[in-house]
N, C-alpha and C positions, 0 to 999 in steps of 0.2 A: 515594460512588460514583465510578465512572470513566466518562467519556464519550469516544468517538472521533468526531470530526467530519471528514468527507471533503469535498473540493471539487476542482474542476478538470475534471470530466468534461464531455463534450459531443460534438458532431458535428464531424468533421474529415475532409478528403479524404485518400486514400491518399498516402503520402509526407510528410504533414504531421507536426506535433509537438503534443504536449499534455503538460502537467505536472499531476500529481495531488498533492494535499496531504492529510495526515492529522494532525490536531491532537488530542492526548490531554490531557484536563483532569480535575480532580477530586482526590481524596485519593490522590495518587501519591507514593510514596517514591522509587522508581526504576524505570526501564524497562530490561529486559534486551534481548531481541530484538524486532524489528519486521519485519513482512512484508506483502507485497502478494499477494493471491490474485485470481483472476478466474474468472467462471463465464459461459460463453456459453449462449445459449438451448438447452435440451435436453441440456446437458452437465454433467459434474461440476465441482466447484470445484477449480481447479488452482493450485498454487503458482507465482507469477511471479518473485518476488525476495525475498531476506531480507537483513537487516543486523543485525549484532550490536552490543553496547554499544561495543566498540572500533572499529567501523567495517568489520569484515570483511563482505564481501558475497558472495552467491551468486545465480545467475540460472538460470532455466529455459533450456534450449537454444533454445527458440522465440523468445526475446527477447534472448538474449545478443548484445551488440554494438550493440543498438538502444536498449535501455532502461538507465537508470541510477538506482539507488536511493541515497538519501542521508538523513541525519537531522541535526537540530539539537537536541542534547541539552538545551541551555538552555531551549528552547521546547517540548520534548516533542513535536516535530513531525517527521514523515517525509515524504519526497517521492519521486515516481516521475517522472522525466523520460523521456518516450516520444518517440522520433524514428523517422523512416522507417516510420510506421505503415502497417499492412496491414489489409485487410478482415477477415482472420482474427483480428485483435486485438480485434474487436468483442466486448464482454462487459460484465458488471457487475463492477467492480473493488472489492475489499474490503480494508480495512486490518485487520491483526491485531497485537496487542501482547501480550507476555509481561512482566508487571510485578509489583512489590510495592506493595501499598497501605499507606498510613501506619498505619492502625488494625491493630496487631498484626503488621505486616510480613507480611501474608498474600499469597501468590502467586496471581495470577489471570490468565486469558487473556480478552481482550476483543476484540470485533469491531465494526467500523464498520457503518453502515447500507448501504454500497455506493453507488457512483456509476457511472452509465452512460457508457460510451465507445463511440461508434459511428464506424466508419471506412468511408467510402463509396469505391467504386471509380470 
């Protein structure tokens, strides 16, 4: 099986920085794309940023220029560096991976449990 473990969430003041991590483990053959989503209270889950195998990245307009997504392929780990945080960034952040498992090279999409990010004004 595959597990995604997120860390780095917490409480920070507006203008501050925070770095989220997402470590994938288990019977993984390879990871294609990885992404961060977030869901604020009472709202839908929205895409924040994506990163492909080769490192190509995309960002939501709301975070572009402030957030940076990266990955360490050797460690099957993804990061989200969040700078100049705003109260509207407050949400539960979720890690998502598109990968191939070792057993039969089956493709699957896996989600982390989510980590709370709270930005105070």
